[in-house]
N, C-alpha and C positions, 0 to 999 in steps of 0.2 A: 575343322579349320578354325583357327583363332581370328576373330575379328577385333579391331580397335576402332570403335565408334568415336569420332571426334566432333564436337558440337560447338558451333558458334552462335552468338546472339546478335549484338549489335557492334557496328563497326563505324569509327569516326564520331561525329557530333550527333547526338540524339535530336531528331526532329520532333519529338513529342515530350511530354512531362513523363519522368520515369517513375515507376513504382518504388516504394521503399525496398532499399537493398539491391535494386537492379543495376545500379551503376557498376557494380563489381563485375558485371558480365559484358560490359562495352570496352572494346580494345581500339587501339589506334590503327589507322590503315597500314603503317609500317609493321606493326606487330602482327597484324592479320597476314600480310605478305610473307613475313619471316616464318610465321608458324606453318602456313600453307607450303612454303618451300621445304620445311623440315619434314612434313608428314606425307608429301606427295608419293614418295616412293616406299612407303611403309608396306609390309605385307599384310594383306587382310584389311585394308583401310576402307572405312565408310564415313563420309562427311555429312553432317546435317546442320541446319539452321532452324532456330526457334524463333517464335514471336512475330514473324512476318514484318520486320523493319524495313524501311525503304532502302536502308543500307544492303539488304540482300541483293538488289538489282544494281545498285549504284557501285558497290565495291565486290560483293561476293560473286555474282554471276560473271563479270568480265575476267575476274582473276581465275576462276575455275576453267572457263573456256580457254583462256590463254595457256593453261597447262594440261589441256586434255583431260579434266577431272569432272566427275558428276557429283551430285549431292541430292539429299532429301531435304525439302523445304517444308517445315511444319507451320501451317498458316492458321491465324486466329480468325475466323469467320466474321466474329463480331467487329473486328478492326478494319474490315476491307473498306477502302476508300476513305479512311480516317487520316488526319494529318499525321505524317511521320510513319505511315504504315503502308503496305502495298495496297494497290488498287486491283481491280479485276484484270485489267490489261496486263499489269506486271505479272500476276500469277500465270496467266496464259503464257506469257513470254518465258517464264521459267520452264514450263512444260515444253513449248516448242524447242527450246534449246537442249532437250534431253534430260531435264531434271525431274525428279519424282516430287509430286505434291501430296503431302499428308495433312492430317488435321492436328491442331493444338488446342481445339476446343472453340468455344464462342467467346468467353470473356476473361481468359486467363486467371481462372480460379482453380484451386486444388480439386481434383475429382474424387478424392477419397471422402465418403460420408456424405454424398449428395442425396437429396431428396430424389424420388422417382421423376419429378417434374424437372428439376434441374439436370438430373442425369440424362434425360430425353434431349434437353436443349444441347448440352454439351457434347454428348456422344452420338446423337442421331441428327438433330437439326443442323448442327455445324457441318458435319460430314456431308449432308444432302446439299448445302449451299454451295460447298466447294465443288462437290460433283457437278453441279450445274454450271459452275464457272468454268471448270476445264473440260467438261464434256466427256468425262471418263470416271471410272469408279475410283474412289478414294478409300483405300482399305488399310493404311498405316496411320499410326498415331504417336504423338509423344506427349508423356503426361506432364501437365504444367506443374512447375515447382518441384518436379521429381517425386511427387507423393502418390502413393498407391497402396493397395492391400488386396487380400484375397478376393473380397467381395467385388471390388472394382475389375479386377483382372477376369473373374468368372463372368462378369457382365459383358466385358469387351469381347471375350471369346464368343459368348452367344450371339453377340452383334456382328460377328464375322470379320473382325479386325485380323489381318494377315500377320501383322508384326506390330509390337509395341515397344517404344523407346522410353528409357528412364534416365536418370542423372547419376546413377551409381557408378562411381569412378573405378571401373575394373573391365577387363577384356570380356569379350562375349564369345560364344560358339556360334558359328555360321548358321547352323540349323535351328537355334533357339528362337522361340516366338517372342520372348521378352529380352530385349537387347539394352544392356547398360552402356553408358556413354561417358567419355572424359569431356566435360565442359570446359572450354578455355575461358579463363578468368584474367582480369587485367594484371595479375601479378605473375602470370605465366610467361615463360620464355620457351623458345624451341628446346632448349637444353632440359628445362625442368619437365616439360611435357613427355619428352623422350625418356627421361629417367623413370617417370612414372608409368607410361604406358607400354614402353618396349623393354626397358631394362627390368622393370617391375618392383613392387614394394618388398619389404622384408617379408619373411614367412608369416611373423606375427601379424603384420599389417594386412597381408592377403587374407589370412584367416577371419581377421575382423571384417573386412569388407564383405567377404562371403557371407559371414554370420548376419550382417546388417541386411543384406539382400534377402536372406532366407526368412528373417523376421518379417520383413515387409511382405513377402509373398504369402506368408501363412497367418498373419495376424488378422 
């Protein structure tokens, strides 16, 4: 079965200082609602949210519940209770409302090329903190900034992650452990997202995307 993973980041006005380049992934509430209404009936849809912004519960959760949808929320353990980010009660609220909580690491840094100590903090300590918050196993992850390689993926398999999400803009197979996603950007519209995710790119563009993903997995 083909899966279209659609990922959101920030909605509305940021309540914290953004990192360089991050503004591209913040969208307006109207844009969010329009995209959600477009994708809600897509076959094989899976929705996710990265970065644990407060907009996840301010805009994301109510809109999902109103449409009978669920999503995966990938939380940054190091930002818990920080200004503009989810606190522990908000994370538990997501879980109580039928959402899945996964890890996005500790500090929103690329996981590729980490030292053993840094890898332990990002892949082990962050997950353990989130597990304590929700009182349940946290076994899924989203790679910050979409960066990964064979060494990282091998390490994550050994740590028992059951599914890992990336930012490669192409469909996924339901059974795959590694799940590419279509990240919604501020220049996306419902029409452009449908054209890319449902109608699909040209054959040449599709081969290029598949080749990029292969290079990342094998390098």
